[in-house]
KEZA-875364 format. One record per residue (C-alpha): y, z, x negated. Coordinates in Angstrom, 1 decimal, padded with zeros to 4 digits. Example, Ala and Ser with C-alpha at 12.3 -4.5 7.8 and 13.67 -1.06 7.14 Angstrom:
BEGIN
+--------+--------+--------+
:     yy :     zz :     xx :
+--------+--------+--------+
: -004.5 :  007.8 : -012.3 :
: -001.1 :  007.1 : -013.7 :
+--------+--------+--------+
REM end
This chain:
BEGIN
+--------+--------+--------+
:     yy :     zz :     xx :
+--------+--------+--------+
: -084.1 : -010.6 :  020.3 :
: -087.3 : -012.2 :  021.5 :
: -089.3 : -014.3 :  019.0 :
: -092.9 : -015.4 :  019.7 :
: -095.4 : -015.8 :  016.9 :
: -096.1 : -019.4 :  017.9 :
: -092.6 : -020.4 :  017.0 :
: -093.0 : -018.7 :  013.6 :
: -096.3 : -020.4 :  013.0 :
: -094.8 : -023.8 :  013.8 :
: -091.8 : -023.2 :  011.5 :
: -094.1 : -022.0 :  008.6 :
: -096.2 : -025.1 :  008.9 :
: -093.1 : -027.4 :  008.9 :
: -091.9 : -025.4 :  005.8 :
: -095.2 : -025.9 :  004.1 :
: -095.5 : -029.6 :  004.8 :
: -091.8 : -030.4 :  004.7 :
: -092.6 : -033.0 :  007.3 :
: -092.7 : -032.6 :  011.1 :
: -095.3 : -035.2 :  011.7 :
: -097.7 : -033.7 :  009.1 :
: -097.1 : -030.3 :  010.6 :
: -097.9 : -031.5 :  014.1 :
: -101.1 : -033.2 :  012.9 :
: -102.2 : -030.0 :  011.1 :
: -101.7 : -027.9 :  014.2 :
: -103.0 : -030.5 :  016.7 :
: -099.8 : -030.6 :  018.7 :
: -097.1 : -033.2 :  019.4 :
: -094.1 : -033.5 :  017.1 :
: -091.6 : -032.9 :  019.9 :
: -093.4 : -029.6 :  020.7 :
: -092.9 : -028.4 :  017.1 :
: -089.3 : -029.6 :  017.1 :
: -088.5 : -027.7 :  020.3 :
: -090.1 : -024.5 :  018.9 :
: -088.3 : -024.6 :  015.6 :
: -085.0 : -025.3 :  017.4 :
: -085.6 : -022.3 :  019.8 :
: -086.4 : -020.1 :  016.8 :
: -083.1 : -021.2 :  015.1 :
: -081.2 : -020.4 :  018.3 :
: -082.8 : -017.0 :  018.6 :
: -082.1 : -016.2 :  014.9 :
: -078.5 : -017.6 :  015.2 :
: -078.8 : -019.7 :  012.1 :
: -080.2 : -023.1 :  011.1 :
: -083.5 : -023.1 :  009.2 :
: -083.7 : -026.9 :  008.6 :
: -081.0 : -029.0 :  007.1 :
: -080.6 : -031.7 :  009.7 :
: -078.1 : -033.6 :  007.6 :
: -080.8 : -034.6 :  005.2 :
: -083.1 : -037.6 :  005.8 :
: -086.1 : -035.5 :  004.7 :
: -087.0 : -032.0 :  005.8 :
: -085.1 : -029.5 :  003.6 :
: -085.0 : -025.8 :  004.2 :
: -081.6 : -024.2 :  004.4 :
: -081.0 : -021.1 :  002.2 :
: -081.6 : -019.0 :  005.4 :
: -084.8 : -021.1 :  006.0 :
: -086.1 : -020.2 :  002.6 :
: -085.5 : -016.5 :  003.1 :
: -087.1 : -016.5 :  006.5 :
: -090.1 : -018.5 :  005.2 :
: -090.7 : -015.7 :  002.7 :
: -090.2 : -013.0 :  005.3 :
: -092.3 : -014.7 :  008.1 :
: -095.1 : -015.5 :  005.6 :
: -095.4 : -011.8 :  004.7 :
: -095.0 : -010.7 :  008.3 :
: -097.7 : -013.1 :  009.6 :
: -100.1 : -012.1 :  006.9 :
: -099.7 : -008.4 :  007.7 :
: -100.1 : -009.2 :  011.4 :
: -103.3 : -011.1 :  010.7 :
: -104.6 : -008.1 :  008.7 :
: -103.8 : -005.7 :  011.5 :
: -105.5 : -007.9 :  014.1 :
: -108.6 : -008.2 :  012.0 :
: -108.7 : -004.4 :  011.5 :
: -108.2 : -003.6 :  015.2 :
: -110.6 : -006.2 :  016.4 :
: -113.2 : -005.1 :  013.9 :
: -112.9 : -001.5 :  015.2 :
: -113.3 : -002.5 :  018.9 :
: -116.1 : -004.9 :  018.2 :
: -118.0 : -002.3 :  016.1 :
: -117.9 :  000.1 :  019.0 :
: -119.0 : -002.5 :  021.5 :
: -121.6 : -004.0 :  019.2 :
: -120.3 : -007.6 :  019.3 :
: -120.3 : -010.5 :  016.9 :
: -118.1 : -013.5 :  017.6 :
: -119.5 : -016.8 :  016.2 :
: -117.6 : -020.0 :  015.8 :
: -119.4 : -023.3 :  015.6 :
: -118.1 : -026.9 :  015.0 :
: -117.8 : -028.4 :  018.5 :
: -119.6 : -031.7 :  017.8 :
: -122.8 : -030.0 :  016.6 :
: -126.0 : -029.6 :  018.5 :
: -126.2 : -026.0 :  017.2 :
: -129.4 : -025.1 :  019.0 :
: -131.6 : -027.5 :  017.0 :
: -131.3 : -025.7 :  013.7 :
: -130.1 : -022.2 :  014.8 :
: -131.8 : -021.4 :  018.2 :
: -134.8 : -019.7 :  016.6 :
: -132.7 : -017.3 :  014.4 :
: -130.3 : -016.5 :  017.3 :
: -133.2 : -015.7 :  019.7 :
: -135.0 : -013.5 :  017.1 :
: -131.8 : -011.7 :  016.3 :
: -131.1 : -011.0 :  020.0 :
: -134.6 : -009.7 :  020.4 :
: -134.5 : -007.4 :  017.5 :
: -130.9 : -006.2 :  018.0 :
: -130.5 : -006.0 :  021.8 :
: -127.5 : -003.6 :  021.4 :
: -125.5 : -006.3 :  019.6 :
: -123.9 : -009.0 :  021.8 :
: -123.5 : -012.5 :  020.3 :
: -120.5 : -014.5 :  021.6 :
: -120.7 : -018.2 :  020.6 :
: -117.7 : -020.5 :  020.8 :
: -117.2 : -024.1 :  019.7 :
: -114.0 : -025.5 :  018.2 :
: -112.5 : -028.0 :  015.8 :
: -113.0 : -027.1 :  012.2 :
: -109.4 : -026.3 :  011.5 :
: -109.3 : -024.0 :  014.5 :
: -112.5 : -022.3 :  013.3 :
: -110.8 : -021.6 :  009.9 :
: -107.7 : -020.3 :  011.7 :
: -109.8 : -018.2 :  014.1 :
: -111.8 : -016.6 :  011.2 :
: -108.6 : -015.7 :  009.4 :
: -107.0 : -014.2 :  012.5 :
: -110.1 : -012.3 :  013.7 :
: -111.0 : -014.5 :  016.6 :
: -114.3 : -015.1 :  014.9 :
: -116.4 : -012.7 :  012.8 :
: -118.6 : -015.5 :  011.4 :
: -118.2 : -019.3 :  011.4 :
: -120.7 : -022.1 :  010.7 :
: -119.6 : -025.3 :  009.1 :
: -120.3 : -027.9 :  006.4 :
: -119.9 : -026.5 :  002.9 :
: -117.7 : -029.4 :  001.9 :
: -115.2 : -028.7 :  004.7 :
: -115.2 : -024.9 :  004.1 :
: -114.5 : -025.5 :  000.4 :
: -111.7 : -027.9 :  001.4 :
: -110.1 : -025.2 :  003.6 :
: -110.2 : -022.8 :  000.7 :
: -108.5 : -025.3 : -001.6 :
: -105.8 : -026.0 :  001.0 :
: -105.2 : -022.3 :  001.5 :
: -106.4 : -022.2 :  005.1 :
: -109.1 : -019.7 :  004.1 :
: -108.8 : -016.8 :  001.6 :
: -111.0 : -013.9 :  000.6 :
: -114.1 : -015.3 :  002.3 :
: -117.8 : -015.1 :  001.5 :
: -119.6 : -018.4 :  001.8 :
: -123.4 : -018.5 :  002.1 :
: -125.3 : -021.8 :  002.0 :
: -128.0 : -021.7 :  004.6 :
: -129.8 : -025.1 :  005.1 :
: -129.6 : -028.7 :  004.1 :
: -129.3 : -031.3 :  006.9 :
: -130.1 : -035.0 :  006.5 :
: -127.5 : -037.6 :  006.8 :
: -127.8 : -040.3 :  009.4 :
: -126.5 : -043.9 :  009.8 :
: -125.3 : -043.9 :  013.4 :
: -124.7 : -047.0 :  015.5 :
: -124.5 : -048.1 :  019.1 :
: -127.5 : -049.5 :  021.0 :
: -125.0 : -052.3 :  021.9 :
: -124.7 : -053.3 :  018.3 :
: -126.0 : -056.8 :  017.6 :
: -128.5 : -055.3 :  015.1 :
: -129.9 : -052.8 :  017.5 :
: -132.8 : -054.9 :  018.7 :
: -133.9 : -055.9 :  015.2 :
: -137.1 : -054.5 :  014.1 :
: -137.5 : -052.4 :  010.9 :
: -133.8 : -052.0 :  010.4 :
: -132.5 : -050.6 :  007.1 :
: -129.1 : -049.5 :  006.0 :
: -128.7 : -052.7 :  004.0 :
: -128.7 : -054.7 :  007.3 :
: -125.3 : -053.2 :  008.1 :
: -123.6 : -054.4 :  004.9 :
: -121.5 : -057.0 :  006.8 :
: -120.3 : -054.4 :  009.3 :
: -117.6 : -051.8 :  009.1 :
: -118.2 : -048.2 :  008.3 :
: -115.9 : -045.9 :  010.3 :
: -114.7 : -042.6 :  008.9 :
: -111.7 : -040.3 :  009.5 :
: -109.0 : -038.6 :  007.5 :
: -108.1 : -035.0 :  007.2 :
: -105.3 : -033.5 :  005.1 :
: -107.1 : -034.1 :  001.8 :
: -108.1 : -037.7 :  002.6 :
: -110.9 : -039.7 :  004.2 :
: -113.7 : -037.3 :  005.1 :
: -116.8 : -038.0 :  003.1 :
: -115.7 : -041.6 :  002.3 :
: -116.3 : -041.3 : -001.5 :
: -119.7 : -039.7 : -001.3 :
: -120.9 : -042.1 :  001.5 :
: -119.7 : -045.2 : -000.4 :
: -121.6 : -044.0 : -003.5 :
: -124.7 : -043.4 : -001.4 :
: -124.7 : -046.9 :  000.1 :
: -123.9 : -048.5 : -003.2 :
: -126.4 : -046.6 : -005.3 :
: -129.4 : -046.3 : -002.9 :
: -128.9 : -049.2 : -000.5 :
: -127.3 : -051.8 : -002.7 :
: -124.0 : -052.7 : -001.1 :
: -120.4 : -051.6 : -001.2 :
: -119.3 : -050.9 :  002.4 :
: -116.1 : -052.1 :  004.0 :
: -114.5 : -049.2 :  005.9 :
: -111.9 : -048.4 :  008.5 :
: -110.1 : -045.0 :  008.9 :
: -109.6 : -043.5 :  012.4 :
: -108.0 : -040.3 :  013.6 :
: -111.1 : -038.1 :  014.4 :
: -114.8 : -038.0 :  014.9 :
: -114.4 : -038.7 :  018.6 :
: -112.5 : -041.9 :  017.6 :
: -115.5 : -042.9 :  015.6 :
: -117.8 : -042.6 :  018.5 :
: -115.4 : -044.6 :  020.7 :
: -115.3 : -047.3 :  018.1 :
: -119.1 : -047.5 :  017.8 :
: -119.6 : -047.5 :  021.5 :
: -117.9 : -050.9 :  021.6 :
: -120.9 : -052.3 :  019.8 :
: -119.6 : -052.9 :  016.3 :
: -119.9 : -050.9 :  013.0 :
: -121.6 : -047.7 :  012.0 :
: -120.8 : -044.2 :  010.7 :
: -122.5 : -041.8 :  008.4 :
: -123.0 : -038.4 :  010.1 :
: -125.4 : -035.6 :  009.7 :
: -128.4 : -034.6 :  011.9 :
: -126.5 : -031.7 :  013.5 :
: -124.2 : -034.1 :  015.3 :
: -124.7 : -033.8 :  019.1 :
: -124.1 : -037.5 :  019.9 :
: -127.4 : -038.5 :  018.2 :
: -129.1 : -037.4 :  021.5 :
: -126.9 : -039.8 :  023.5 :
: -129.1 : -042.7 :  024.7 :
: -126.2 : -045.1 :  023.9 :
: -126.6 : -044.4 :  020.2 :
: -129.3 : -044.9 :  017.6 :
: -129.6 : -043.9 :  014.0 :
: -131.4 : -044.4 :  010.7 :
: -132.3 : -041.4 :  008.5 :
: -130.7 : -041.6 :  005.0 :
: -131.9 : -040.3 :  001.7 :
: -129.1 : -037.8 :  001.3 :
: -128.1 : -034.4 :  002.7 :
: -125.2 : -032.1 :  003.6 :
: -125.2 : -028.3 :  003.4 :
: -124.6 : -026.1 :  006.4 :
: -122.9 : -022.8 :  005.4 :
: -121.9 : -019.5 :  006.9 :
: -118.5 : -017.9 :  006.2 :
: -117.2 : -014.4 :  006.8 :
: -114.1 : -012.6 :  005.6 :
: -114.8 : -010.5 :  002.6 :
: -113.0 : -007.5 :  004.2 :
: -115.2 : -007.6 :  007.3 :
: -117.1 : -004.4 :  007.1 :
: -118.4 : -004.3 :  010.7 :
: -122.0 : -003.2 :  010.7 :
: -122.8 : -005.6 :  013.5 :
: -121.4 : -008.6 :  011.6 :
: -123.2 : -007.6 :  008.4 :
: -126.4 : -007.2 :  010.2 :
: -126.1 : -010.7 :  011.7 :
: -125.2 : -012.2 :  008.3 :
: -128.1 : -010.5 :  006.6 :
: -130.5 : -011.6 :  009.3 :
: -129.4 : -015.3 :  008.9 :
: -129.8 : -015.1 :  005.2 :
: -133.2 : -013.5 :  005.5 :
: -134.3 : -016.2 :  008.0 :
: -133.2 : -019.1 :  005.9 :
: -134.3 : -017.6 :  002.6 :
: -137.7 : -019.3 :  002.9 :
: -136.2 : -022.7 :  003.7 :
: -133.6 : -023.0 :  001.0 :
: -132.2 : -020.8 : -001.8 :
: -129.3 : -018.9 : -000.5 :
: -126.2 : -018.6 : -002.7 :
: -123.0 : -016.7 : -002.3 :
: -119.6 : -017.6 : -003.5 :
: -116.6 : -015.3 : -003.0 :
: -113.3 : -017.1 : -002.8 :
: -110.3 : -015.0 : -003.6 :
: -106.6 : -015.8 : -003.1 :
: -104.4 : -016.1 : -006.1 :
: -102.1 : -013.5 : -004.7 :
+--------+--------+--------+
REM end
């Protein structure tokens, strides 16, 4: 019997969502790809996992049993991967960092990375960029020792169960921006303010919990700039940039976003902030990782009070 872990992961996501489309969106793959993997898993196991006579996704009795078994198996596998990678990285003196792919990470973090490399020449920093959901999955599976992200999104991942037993450190506040295209009809107007955009559409995108930042951004514009925005939901941050590049509308982003350096875009600074945080697994006892975390905390200590929150699973 040959069963790959990808097929198991796809089945577990379908079992969690009880919806093939939602599972596909959560894993950033197509629905047919998930259907094929689940069908192949059923064939290999020799029994149906999904009741295909039902209009909705319903697990068969065998499916429920394998859901329990595979959940435990994958958790134990993740623990072993983390342990082994931690042993190998400790010996090699490596720390793998995960960063949100749309950030201009160098602006805020270049100084601390350069200082750390100068002081700890024996420790190699490997930096990778990825989507937030992949960062969370990578941290859990040991692909990353440390990830950087917005505190609100990390907290959301904890609430949804994508992250467990993590330490979260708040590092620095970053200013929010109202981003728009230079092709926008307002772009040539002098002394622009956020209120000038009240007749235009605010673009935002949705994750599993709902529209990202919509509530807080609407309150910001209503309370501080005197208008209730009309908004449109799109599928991703990239979709927002595409929509804005056509010349209409705006988006609320933060100063870490890389596209602000694109000459096709302009922005206004807003009187509100997001928090950039660092996350590391509680069980990560690698000396190299701990040295890097402590160095970051020490560096940012003078800029903003650092707080730690340990999120534990219910299990």
